[in-house]
VOBA-1610 file (N, C-alpha, C; in pm, whole numbers, padded with zeros to 5 digits, always signed):
BEGIN
Met+02282-00325-03527Met+02346-00250-03594Met+02261-00095-03628Phe+02285+00010-03643Phe+02217+00138-03636Phe+02160+00142-03764Asp+02039+00190-03816Asp+02013+00254-03931Asp+02038+00366-03972Ser+02023+00421-04078Ser+02073+00545-04139Ser+02047+00694-04044Ala+01917+00672-03978Ala+01852+00797-03916Ala+01925+00792-03795Val+01945+00683-03735Val+02015+00688-03586Val+02169+00718-03618Thr+02223+00658-03720Thr+02349+00721-03769Thr+02376+00832-03763His+02272+00936-03851His+02289+01053-03870His+02296+01127-03725Gln+02201+01081-03626Gln+02198+01122-03482Gln+02319+01138-03423Ile+02368+00997-03462Ile+02512+00991-03372Ile+02610+01086-03410His+02592+01104-03521His+02698+01203-03592His+02680+01347-03548Thr+02543+01379-03531Thr+02498+01501-03498Thr+02550+01569-03345Val+02504+01436-03259Val+02540+01470-03108Val+02675+01444-03103Leu+02786+01395-03168Leu+02917+01414-03131Leu+02955+01538-03141His+02885+01626-03196His+02944+01771-03206His+02875+01844-03074Met+02786+01782-02995Met+02703+01848-02891Met+02745+01797-02776Ala+02796+01652-02753Ala+02819+01548-02621Ala+02980+01571-02608Ser+03022+01535-02511Ser+03161+01539-02490Ser+03159+01361-02431Ile+03238+01298-02530Ile+03263+01152-02490Ile+03388+01136-02487Lys+03459+01075-02367Lys+03598+01071-02333Lys+03645+00916-02308Pro+03737+00847-02318Pro+03799+00743-02280Pro+03752+00724-02125His+03740+00587-02076His+03713+00595-01932His+03758+00442-01880Ala+03795+00418-01746Ala+03816+00262-01742Ala+03731+00181-01749Gly+03594+00212-01757Gly+03519+00106-01815Gly+03464+00110-01930Gly+03498+00188-02015Gly+03491+00217-02151Gly+03488+00341-02204Tyr+03361+00435-02240Tyr+03356+00550-02265Tyr+03229+00625-02180Arg+03284+00721-02128Arg+03196+00823-02040Arg+03133+00923-02135Ala+03003+00945-02147Ala+02942+01079-02237Ala+02903+01160-02131Phe+02948+01302-02167Phe+02894+01416-02110Phe+02806+01502-02182Leu+02676+01503-02116Leu+02595+01604-02212Leu+02542+01712-02121Cys+02530+01851-02171Cys+02478+01945-02129Cys+02357+02043-02205Val+02267+02008-02192Val+02148+02040-02262Val+02029+02122-02191Ala+02001+02249-02247Ala+01907+02324-02175Ala+01893+02323-02031Gly+02038+02353-01970Gly+02073+02364-01814Gly+02084+02231-01748Val+02084+02100-01820Val+02066+01990-01768Val+02197+01929-01789Arg+02279+01897-01702Arg+02412+01820-01709Arg+02395+01682-01667Glu+02444+01575-01742Glu+02428+01424-01714Glu+02551+01368-01773Ser+02588+01247-01707Ser+02692+01192-01798Ser+02680+01048-01718Lys+02727+00946-01819Lys+02703+00799-01798Lys+02821+00721-01889Val+02854+00592-01827Val+02967+00535-01869Val+02919+00409-01962Phe+02937+00391-02079Phe+02941+00282-02166Phe+03035+00200-02188Arg+03004+00071-02246Arg+03119+00001-02282Arg+03169+00030-02418Thr+03113+00067-02532Thr+03184+00115-02655Thr+03132+00293-02703Lys+03195+00359-02753Lys+03196+00469-02780Lys+03036+00496-02868Arg+03006+00395-02933Arg+02919+00406-03007Arg+02789+00425-02923Glu+02765+00315-02831Glu+02662+00312-02739Glu+02677+00441-02646Ala+02753+00513-02593Ala+02773+00651-02556Ala+02721+00753-02634Ala+02737+00756-02754Ala+02678+00869-02817Ala+02541+00817-02891Ala+02477+00706-02863Ala+02340+00667-02895Ala+02275+00701-02774Trp+02315+00708-02661Trp+02245+00751-02527Trp+02242+00889-02530Ala+02386+00963-02555Ala+02365+01116-02569Ala+02246+01168-02659Ser+02226+01108-02770Ser+02128+01101-02898Ser+01996+01115-02821Val+01951+01027-02773Val+01828+00985-02710Val+01821+01093-02598Arg+01905+01095-02541Arg+01865+01141-02400Arg+01890+01314-02404Glu+01942+01367-02505Glu+01921+01500-02546Glu+01784+01527-02604Ala+01736+01466-02665Ala+01602+01453-02765Ala+01488+01470-02626Glu+01520+01400-02499Glu+01418+01415-02417Glu+01448+01514-02338Ile+01567+01538-02303Ile+01567+01687-02239Ile+01490+01810-02295Arg+01531+01813-02406Arg+01460+01905-02525Arg+01310+01922-02519Asn+01251+01767-02535Asn+01138+01757-02559Asn+01039+01804-02403Ala+01137+01806-02288Ala+01086+01833-02167Ala+01101+01957-02125Ala+01173+02018-02217Ala+01233+02176-02165Ala+01082+02302-02183Gly+01008+02220-02246Gly+00896+02318-02260Gly+00764+02271-02199Lys+00773+02186-02122Lys+00679+02136-02047Lys+00678+02196-01907Ser+00560+02202-01830Ser+00548+02247-01703Ser+00596+02120-01608Pro+00653+02170-01474Pro+00677+02063-01373Pro+00560+01911-01361Gly+00437+01988-01363Gly+00350+01883-01347Gly+00318+01776-01483Glu+00392+01844-01586Glu+00387+01753-01709Glu+00531+01668-01692Lys+00628+01749-01670Lys+00754+01654-01663Lys+00769+01545-01563His+00699+01553-01445His+00726+01449-01355His+00608+01375-01314Thr+00627+01251-01293Thr+00529+01160-01268Thr+00484+01137-01145Leu+00331+01087-01087Leu+00302+01067-00977Leu+00390+00936-00920Gly+00469+00833-00977Gly+00554+00746-00943Gly+00674+00832-00895Glu+00717+00936-00950Glu+00842+00995-00913Glu+00802+01079-00799Ala+00695+01150-00770Ala+00670+01205-00651Ala+00631+01115-00525Leu+00633+00992-00545Leu+00598+00879-00422Leu+00742+00885-00388Gln+00810+00856-00491Gln+00945+00796-00471Gln+01037+00952-00385Lys+01020+01052-00448Lys+01102+01144-00385Lys+01055+01177-00221Tyr+00922+01184-00229Tyr+00866+01170-00094Tyr+00913+01071+00007Gly+00938+00945+00004Gly+00991+00829+00052Gly+01141+00865+00104Glu+01198+00945-00015Glu+01369+00971+00015Glu+01367+01105+00098Glu+01272+01176+00082Glu+01302+01317+00162Glu+01216+01315+00290Val+01114+01289+00275Val+01010+01333+00390Val+01002+01215+00496Ser+00951+01096+00411Ser+00946+00993+00520Ser+01039+00980+00624Pro+01165+00975+00597Pro+01287+00919+00705Pro+01261+01026+00817Gly+01217+01157+00812Gly+01175+01222+00941Gly+01083+01230+00999Lys+01012+01083+00995Lys+00873+01065+01051Lys+00919+00956+01153Lys+00852+00937+01249Lys+00873+00831+01380Lys+00789+00681+01293Gly+00691+00725+01210Gly+00615+00611+01131Gly+00697+00576+01017Lys+00806+00610+00977Lys+00848+00567+00862Lys+00864+00469+00787Arg+00849+00359+00891Arg+00885+00210+00819Arg+00742+00173+00758Trp+00632+00194+00827Trp+00489+00183+00774Trp+00470+00248+00652Glu+00532+00404+00663Glu+00471+00488+00577Glu+00561+00449+00418Leu+00687+00373+00433Leu+00742+00330+00315Leu+00668+00211+00264Val+00603+00178+00334Val+00533+00033+00287Val+00409+00079+00238Arg+00345+00164+00261Arg+00211+00230+00213Arg+00250+00282+00065Leu+00344+00371+00067Leu+00397+00417-00049Leu+00434+00338-00176Ala+00499+00222-00103Ala+00535+00115-00205Ala+00390+00038-00251Ala+00312+00039-00179Ala+00197-00029-00201Ala+00103+00064-00303Phe+00126+00192-00320Phe+00059+00286-00393Phe+00112+00247-00546Glu+00226+00215-00540Glu+00278+00186-00687Glu+00203+00079-00757Arg+00134-00034-00682Arg+00046-00122-00716Arg-00105-00091-00766Ser-00120+00031-00709Ser-00301+00045-00702Ser-00316+00192-00782Leu-00196+00251-00806Leu-00209+00380-00862Leu-00150+00376-01007Pro-00168+00481-01116Pro-00112+00491-01240Pro+00020+00577-01226Val+00122+00507-01166Val+00224+00581-01125Val+00326+00640-01236Thr+00280+00575-01380Thr+00363+00640-01469Thr+00277+00790-01536Leu+00164+00802-01481Leu+00074+00911-01538Leu+00143+01062-01464Ala+00177+01157-01573Ala+00197+01271-01511Ala+00145+01350-01393Ile+00210+01383-01284Ile+00111+01410-01156Ile+00049+01558-01188Gly+00062+01619-01297Gly-00007+01726-01323Gly-00152+01675-01406Lys-00170+01543-01411Lys-00277+01507-01515Lys-00374+01421-01430Val-00336+01413-01279Val-00389+01319-01176Val-00532+01389-01146Thr-00644+01334-01175Thr-00762+01419-01141Thr-00844+01380-01027Pro-00949+01450-00954Pro-01008+01406-00856Pro-01094+01286-00911Ala-01130+01285-01023Ala-01217+01159-01064Ala-01140+01032-01036Leu-01009+01053-01103Leu-00941+00934-01106Leu-00898+00890-00979Leu-00884+00960-00883Leu-00858+00916-00725Leu-00971+00859-00657Gly-01095+00944-00733Gly-01207+00874-00623Gly-01253+00754-00704Gln-01228+00701-00813Gln-01204+00565-00872Gln-01102+00470-00785Trp-00985+00512-00754Trp-00885+00445-00676Trp-00940+00438-00541Arg-00990+00558-00492Arg-01061+00511-00331Arg-01185+00378-00326Asp-01272+00413-00431Asp-01387+00309-00422Asp-01320+00171-00446Gly-01218+00169-00536Gly-01145+00020-00560Gly-01103-00026-00401Arg-01050+00064-00369Arg-00961+00041-00214Arg-01063-00012-00117Leu-01181+00064-00124Leu-01250+00025-00005Leu-01338-00111-00024Lys-01312-00162-00169Lys-01385-00316-00178Lys-01259-00430-00132Ser-01153-00376-00088Ser-01030-00470-00028Ser-00992-00432+00085Val-01002-00319+00150Val-00954-00295+00278Val-01053-00193+00348Ser-01044-00177+00474Ser-01149-00138+00572Ser-01118+00048+00564Ala-01247+00096+00579Ala-01260+00262+00568Ala-01129+00331+00647Gly-01107+00273+00737Gly-01017+00309+00823Gly-00862+00295+00753Ser-00836+00199+00693Ser-00722+00187+00587Ser-00702+00311+00497Val-00824+00297+00398Val-00828+00409+00307Val-00830+00537+00382Ile-00860+00582+00486Ile-00867+00687+00541Ile-00708+00755+00554Arg-00645+00647+00613Arg-00484+00674+00639Arg-00435+00678+00506Glu-00436+00610+00422Glu-00401+00594+00294Glu-00414+00749+00204Ile-00527+00794+00222Ile-00578+00906+00156Ile-00504+01028+00212Ala-00484+01029+00357Ala-00383+01118+00425Ala-00253+01113+00403Leu-00188+01035+00363Leu-00041+01022+00334Leu-00046+01044+00219Leu-00142+01015+00105Leu-00130+01057-00049Leu-00160+01213-00072Ser-00268+01254+00000Ser-00281+01380+00034Ser-00131+01480+00063His-00091+01421+00161His+00028+01489+00216His+00144+01495+00104Val+00135+01387+00019Val+00274+01365-00090Val+00207+01475-00200Phe+00081+01500-00233Phe+00048+01595-00348Phe+00067+01724-00268Glu+00041+01752-00140Glu+00060+01885-00052Glu+00210+01931-00055Thr+00299+01855-00047Thr+00439+01853-00059Thr+00490+01888-00184Ala+00412+01806-00309Ala+00443+01863-00443Ala+00411+02003-00483Arg+00297+02026-00425Arg+00239+02154-00454Arg+00325+02271-00345Arg+00332+02294-00254Arg+00392+02374-00174Arg+00550+02379-00178Glu+00635+02275-00193Glu+00762+02268-00173Glu+00844+02244-00299Trp+00792+02163-00377Trp+00844+02126-00511Trp+00835+02192-00615Gly+00712+02268-00625Gly+00622+02343-00714Gly+00593+02236-00827Trp+00562+02143-00801Trp+00505+02062-00935Trp+00367+02059-00984Ile+00283+02120-00889Ile+00130+02133-00932Ile+00087+02260-00873Ser-00012+02289-00912Ser-00067+02430-00852Ser-00185+02395-00744Ala-00258+02247-00727Ala-00353+02221-00668Ala-00361+02079-00636Asn-00401+02061-00513Asn-00412+01916-00466Asn-00526+01840-00509Pro-00523+01732-00611Pro-00639+01694-00662Pro-00717+01618-00555Leu-00655+01555-00447Leu-00713+01510-00311Leu-00814+01603-00246Ala-00778+01729-00252Ala-00885+01828-00197Ala-01023+01810-00221Asp-01069+01759-00335Asp-01201+01750-00382Asp-01235+01608-00382Val-01175+01513-00324Val-01227+01374-00309Val-01271+01349-00167Arg-01383+01317-00161Arg-01459+01267-00049Arg-01404+01181+00044Arg-01420+01166+00153Arg-01319+01085+00235Arg-01432+00986+00291Pro-01387+00837+00303Pro-01511+00762+00348Pro-01552+00807+00491Pro-01675+00770+00560Pro-01713+00800+00676Pro-01603+00712+00801Ser-01558+00800+00894Ser-01468+00722+00979Ser-01545+00616+01057Pro-01481+00504+01081Pro-01522+00380+01132Pro-01540+00402+01288Asp-01662+00352+01355Asp-01686+00364+01495Asp-01532+00321+01545His-01496+00404+01668His-01386+00374+01773His-01406+00253+01809Arg-01259+00173+01799Arg-01292+00033+01894Arg-01281+00014+02055Ser-01375-00057+02091Ser-01434-00055+02234Ser-01380-00148+02301Arg-01315-00265+02247Arg-01283-00380+02293Arg-01200-00380+02428Val-01245-00440+02531Val-01161-00442+02657Val-01115-00600+02662Ile-01017-00608+02675Ile-00979-00758+02716Ile-01019-00805+02848Thr-01076-00915+02867Thr-01155-00944+03017Thr-01020-01000+03094Arg-01022-00999+03219Arg-00927-01064+03313Arg-00933-01235+03253Gly-01022-01282+03235Gly-01034-01442+03214Gly-00963-01447+03075Glu-00964-01365+02993Glu-00873-01387+02850Glu-00751-01367+02880Val-00736-01266+02972Val-00577-01256+03010Val-00500-01378+03083Ile-00581-01424+03151Ile-00524-01550+03246Ile-00498-01641+03159Ala-00610-01674+03041Ala-00608-01778+02953Ala-00496-01761+02852Leu-00455-01648+02821Leu-00339-01611+02725Leu-00220-01615+02803Leu-00198-01587+02930Leu-00078-01607+02987Leu-00036-01759+03036Arg-00156-01828+03057Arg-00126-02005+03069Arg-00093-02059+02961Thr-00147-02018+02835Thr-00105-02056+02698Thr+00055-02022+02688Met+00095-01923+02739Met+00254-01885+02700Met+00331-01961+02795Arg+00266-01992+02923Arg+00345-02050+03016Arg+00398-01952+03112Tyr+00317-01849+03120Tyr+00393-01749+03209Tyr+00442-01778+03343Thr+00518-01736+03390Thr+00588-01740+03511Thr+00633-01606+03593Ser+00654-01605+03698Ser+00686-01457+03752Ser+00839-01443+03770Gly+00924-01570+03718Gly+01060-01550+03754Gly+01133-01485+03641Pro+01259-01479+03629Pro+01340-01402+03508Pro+01300-01443+03364Val+01315-01363+03292Val+01270-01395+03161Val+01400-01487+03095Arg+01356-01574+03030Arg+01469-01664+02952Arg+01434-01692+02808Ser+01322-01674+02755Ser+01275-01695+02621Ser+01198-01605+02574Val+01199-01582+02440Val+01090-01474+02337Val+00967-01478+02411Thr+00917-01614+02407Thr+00783-01655+02457Thr+00747-01541+02590His+00839-01582+02692His+00822-01539+02824His+00844-01374+02789Ala+00922-01320+02718Ala+00923-01172+02700Ala+00794-01144+02651Val+00720-01215+02561Val+00620-01142+02510Val+00491-01149+02606Ala+00486-01220+02698Ala+00389-01252+02783Ala+00411-01139+02904Cys+00539-01093+02909Cys+00576-00967+03006Cys+00543-00846+02946Cys+00575-00840+02826Cys+00510-00726+02724Cys+00343-00729+02727Val+00290-00833+02743Val+00131-00806+02738Val+00110-00745+02885Leu+00163-00797+02973Leu+00125-00769+03124Leu+00165-00620+03136Leu+00311-00568+03102Leu+00350-00449+03108Leu+00200-00327+03038Ala+00190-00356+02923Ala+00105-00302+02854Ala-00010-00274+02908Leu-00049-00402+02972Leu-00206-00385+03043Leu-00179-00292+03192Arg-00072-00282+03245Arg-00024-00200+03364Arg-00008-00050+03317Thr+00032-00021+03210Thr+00060+00121+03198Thr+00021+00154+03066Gly-00061+00087+02957Gly-00085+00158+02869Gly+00017+00184+02754Leu+00124+00135+02760Leu+00208+00166+02655Leu+00190+00069+02505Arg+00207+00122+02399Arg+00197+00095+02291Arg+00295-00027+02269Ala+00267-00111+02167Ala+00379-00230+02131Ala+00536-00173+02097Gly+00527-00066+02010Gly+00648+00004+01949Gly+00722+00081+02080Glu+00624+00136+02180Glu+00697+00212+02296Glu+00767+00107+02364Ile+00692-00014+02387Ile+00760-00106+02471Ile+00894-00163+02434Cys+00885-00205+02284Cys+00989-00264+02200Cys+01109-00171+02197Ser+01077-00053+02200Ser+01200+00044+02196Ser+01233+00098+02314Leu+01188+00075+02405Leu+01233+00141+02531Leu+01382+00069+02589Pro+01459+00181+02608Pro+01607+00133+02653Pro+01593+00112+02809Trp+01702+00056+02883Trp+01715+00051+03016Trp+01737+00170+03072Cys+01826+00288+02998Cys+01881+00396+03044Cys+01754+00490+03076Leu+01623+00460+03027Leu+01537+00547+03049Leu+01400+00486+03141Val+01435+00371+03225Val+01392+00310+03337Val+01429+00381+03455Tyr+01349+00466+03532Tyr+01366+00493+03654Tyr+01304+00422+03762Ala+01310+00466+03894Ala+01246+00414+03998Ala+01083+00395+04008Asp+01001+00473+03966Asp+00885+00494+03941Asp+00816+00525+03841Tyr+00918+00542+03705Tyr+00823+00579+03590Tyr+00908+00546+03485Val+00901+00532+03363Val+00958+00513+03224Val+00966+00645+03161Thr+01025+00680+03079Thr+01026+00771+02987Thr+01036+00707+02816Val+00927+00746+02760Val+00942+00676+02599Val+00886+00776+02514Asp+00952+00757+02397Asp+00933+00845+02285Asp+00821+00782+02201Gly+00705+00805+02209Gly+00597+00763+02123Gly+00533+00857+02023Lys+00413+00788+01982Lys+00343+00851+01880Lys+00343+00996+01870Thr+00306+01032+02001Thr+00265+01163+02048Thr+00360+01242+02082Gly+00502+01203+02071Gly+00630+01286+02150Gly+00678+01211+02280Val+00762+01249+02338Val+00828+01204+02455Val+00736+01240+02580Arg+00713+01119+02675Arg+00649+01159+02792Arg+00680+01046+02906Asp+00667+01079+02997Asp+00696+01021+03139Asp+00564+00906+03147Val+00588+00777+03194Val+00455+00708+03227Val+00477+00626+03373Ala+00402+00681+03452Ala+00409+00605+03572Ala+00416+00495+03594Leu+00482+00406+03698Leu+00490+00262+03683Leu+00419+00247+03855Thr+00325+00130+03863Thr+00311+00070+03988Thr+00389-00032+04017Pro+00370-00072+04153Pro+00460-00172+04186Pro+00478-00300+04115Lys+00358-00325+04054Lys+00342-00462+03989Lys+00417-00409+03844Ala+00394-00316+03794Ala+00437-00279+03676Ala+00622-00273+03668Arg+00665-00251+03773Arg+00792-00224+03815Arg+00849-00371+03809Arg+00763-00481+03895Arg+00829-00606+03892Arg+00830-00677+03764Ile+00720-00664+03651Ile+00730-00713+03547Ile+00881-00649+03471Ile+00882-00525+03468Ile+01009-00473+03415Ile+01155-00562+03467Glu+01147-00561+03576Glu+01240-00630+03649Glu+01291-00792+03613Gln+01142-00832+03581Gln+01162-00996+03533Gln+01237-00979+03412Leu+01216-00865+03323Leu+01302-00852+03216Leu+01442-00838+03197Arg+01471-00780+03321Arg+01622-00751+03330Arg+01734-00868+03287Gly+01830-00846+03237Gly+01919-00945+03184Gly+01887-01030+03080Phe+01750-01013+03027Phe+01740-01089+02887Phe+01784-00994+02770Asp+01792-00869+02791Asp+01864-00784+02672Asp+01952-00671+02747Asp+02052-00669+02669Asp+02147-00542+02760Asp+02111-00424+02724Ala+02060-00402+02610Ala+02030-00235+02579Ala+01873-00212+02609Leu+01791-00300+02537Leu+01630-00250+02553Leu+01550-00379+02652Val+01474-00296+02709Val+01389-00388+02796Val+01336-00502+02768Ala+01259-00522+02660Ala+01178-00616+02581Ala+01276-00711+02525Gly+01346-00668+02430Gly+01451-00732+02390Gly+01411-00815+02267Ile+01290-00782+02216Ile+01237-00834+02091Ile+01194-00703+02014Lys+01140-00738+01866Lys+01108-00627+01798Lys+00961-00635+01776Thr+00913-00520+01735Thr+00756-00502+01742Thr+00691-00587+01648Ala+00737-00628+01527Ala+00685-00727+01441Ala+00670-00876+01514Thr+00780-00911+01615Thr+00802-01028+01681Thr+00685-01053+01786Leu+00675-00922+01844Leu+00568-00933+01969Leu+00446-00937+01895Asp+00389-00888+01779Asp+00303-00881+01739Asp+00231-01012+01672Ala+00328-01083+01619Ala+00329-01236+01581Ala+00305-01315+01665Leu+00360-01333+01785Leu+00369-01422+01847Leu+00255-01400+01941Phe+00213-01255+01965Phe+00088-01222+02049Phe-00042-01283+01973Arg-00060-01281+01835Arg-00160-01351+01761Arg-00162-01517+01756Lys-00036-01537+01754Lys+00015-01718+01753Lys-00046-01757+01893Tyr-00042-01700+02004Tyr-00078-01756+02126Tyr-00224-01720+02153Arg-00268-01601+02110Arg-00392-01565+02127Arg-00489-01691+02062Ser-00453-01724+01939Ser-00515-01828+01827Ser-00497-01996+01917Arg-00390-01985+01981Arg-00383-02128+02061Arg-00466-02126+02156Ala-00478-02025+02252Ala-00574-02029+02362Ala-00694-02022+02305Gly-00739-02019+02207Gly-00886-02021+02151Gly-00956-01897+02167Leu-00895-01794+02170Leu-00940-01654+02173Leu-00925-01544+02068Ser-01035-01462+02012Ser-01015-01407+01931Ser-01079-01263+01945Gly-01116-01168+01849Gly-01183-01052+01858Gly-01091-00944+01918Phe-00992-00951+01970Phe-00895-00844+02005Phe-00734-00864+01985Thr-00665-00740+01966Thr-00555-00735+01932Thr-00444-00665+02029Phe-00342-00662+02015Phe-00240-00610+02125Phe-00243-00462+02153His-00303-00404+02044His-00330-00258+02087His-00447-00245+02178Asp-00546-00343+02157Asp-00671-00353+02284Asp-00610-00355+02408Thr-00497-00388+02435Thr-00441-00368+02579Thr-00434-00234+02639Arg-00413-00135+02523Arg-00410+00016+02567Arg-00553+00050+02601His-00643-00010+02554His-00793+00019+02589His-00815-00019+02722Thr-00773-00135+02734Thr-00801-00217+02866Thr-00746-00143+02974Ala-00614-00105+02939Ala-00548-00032+03037Ala-00589+00085+03090Ala-00636+00155+03008Ala-00711+00301+03019Ala-00817+00269+03093Thr-00906+00198+03071Thr-01054+00147+03146Thr-01004+00124+03276Trp-00903+00015+03310Trp-00884-00020+03475Trp-00826+00105+03524Ile-00716+00185+03440Ile-00655+00295+03542Ile-00757+00400+03533Ala-00821+00415+03483Ala-00920+00553+03471Ala-01025+00537+03616Gln-01022+00417+03655Gln-01095+00423+03787Gln-01022+00449+03910Lys-00880+00456+03880Lys-00795+00490+03996Lys-00725+00631+04003Ile-00707+00722+03903Ile-00647+00849+03910Ile-00781+00944+03819Pro-00748+01081+03828Pro-00805+01169+03751Pro-00803+01165+03618Val-00888+01212+03544Val-00881+01194+03403Val-00782+01301+03343Leu-00732+01408+03421Leu-00614+01491+03343Leu-00506+01407+03375Asp-00471+01334+03491Asp-00351+01232+03476Asp-00375+01115+03410Leu-00501+01075+03379Leu-00490+00968+03274Leu-00452+01013+03142Cys-00470+01126+03093Cys-00411+01205+02933Cys-00289+01242+02980Lys-00217+01259+03073Lys-00099+01283+03074Lys-00024+01159+03077Met-00048+01035+03128Met+00016+00931+03133Met+00023+00859+02984Phe-00108+00891+02922Phe-00155+00804+02788Phe-00073+00890+02699Gly-00041+01022+02708Gly+00013+01097+02593Gly-00114+01171+02500Trp-00220+01195+02575Trp-00329+01280+02509Trp-00355+01409+02545Ser-00333+01510+02425Ser-00354+01647+02469Ser-00485+01681+02468Asn-00585+01630+02405Asn-00719+01639+02441Asn-00796+01513+02504Pro-00858+01572+02619Pro-00919+01496+02724Pro-01030+01414+02664Ala-01087+01452+02528Ala-01167+01361+02477Ala-01133+01227+02438Met-01004+01212+02395Met-00936+01082+02394Met-00953+00987+02479Ala-00974+01028+02617Ala-01005+00950+02750Ala-01154+00878+02722Met-01243+00932+02640Met-01354+00876+02633Met-01361+00755+02507Val-01273+00802+02432Val-01239+00692+02318Val-01172+00563+02386Tyr-01117+00567+02471Tyr-01007+00462+02511Tyr-01089+00397+02668Tyr-01167+00478+02715Tyr-01203+00416+02846Tyr-01354+00372+02830Asn-01352+00222+02832Asn-01487+00159+02767Asn-01511+00028+02877Pro-01579+00103+03021Pro-01631-00004+03103Pro-01785-00038+03038Ser-01788-00163+03079Ser-01920-00214+03034Ser-02037-00132+03136Ala-02170-00159+03113Ala-02254-00122+03192Ala-02288-00204+03337Ser-02242-00329+03293Ser-02244-00388+03428Ser-02149-00369+03549Asp-02033-00321+03459Asp-01904-00285+03565Asp-01934-00159+03643Ile-02030-00061+03568Ile-02051+00071+03629Ile-02157+00053+03745Ser-02250-00051+03716Ser-02369-00084+03789Ser-02301-00145+03933Lys-02179-00247+03898Lys-02107-00283+04048Lys-02077-00181+04111Arg-02007-00067+04078Arg-01932+00019+04156Arg-02026+00129+04205Leu-02146+00140+04124Leu-02260+00219+04189Leu-02318+00166+04333Ser-02329+00008+04286Ser-02395-00046+04425Ser-02283-00064+04526Ala-02150-00044+04528Ala-02074-00059+04599Ala-02048+00084+04687Arg-02092+00177+04651Arg-02073+00310+04717Arg-02172+00338+04830Pro-02161+00429+04909Pro-02273+00440+05031Pro-02385+00523+04981Ala-02496+00472+05012Ala-02618+00535+04967Ala-02611+00680+04992Leu-02644+00768+04876Leu-02671+00903+04898Leu-02776+00967+05028His-02755+01042+05088His-02839+01113+05173His-02968+01163+05116Gln-03090+01151+05132Gln-03210+01185+05083Gln-03205+01361+05148
//
């Protein structure tokens, strides 16, 4: 039962809200301060009570600034619904946005989020994840604030602009050795015949990555219609590009023909990553990831083609990226120097 105060509110709101019979009970229509809302309730009393409470909320918010009206959680949700779907990495971005709800004060008004609060959040994250992960999280969160500032007009300044970023970690320089590749393929029982199992498909994906430098997502999303005689066209992290195929890379792709009608690999990226880690562990190996096949491919291929061709193949607009991925050992360089003809004095 409602007390006298609520009853009074109900009687008052009946004159301001329109409540009409509905198939599901009663629908309450409300128009306050330019805001129009409606909702269906089982009884007329429930509809009137909702209208009363909702009217008070709207009138209370009417005098507030956008930064006071909207919470950080609303900004994260709106960004995930309107901005993330247009990005190639939307899947992982949505995962990060959901994770923010567990580590950030999402009920706080977005206009009250301060650099000091975000600095505390950064320090807390650094205790549980790597600096690289925190840098990526800050980049995403900063774009949420920038979108709220520029496009939605919710805030006048980005609070992350004054928050210090963690130092960037050193670039990975792990190159998978040929011995490790052989051990991994042996554990997967790889053969040069047609692919008939998921494990065999994973083994072919590893070899294709080593021969081309393709990322896991690029391999798993590659359709047969974009496979040509001596190259493939991929839509990757840096856009669409053509990637040249060696005869060995072409033979690996042909092994996969028939395993899936639409896609070359026929497996999802998550499956590829999980099985790669599983068989790496079974082979007694460690210290490298599937993405390190890209470092390895760059190191091998760089010895055969000019650096600009390498950049074109790998999708780098800045040649400096070649130095990040090209990681020969000093012993390898020494061997190549020793194999060259002596310079004339």
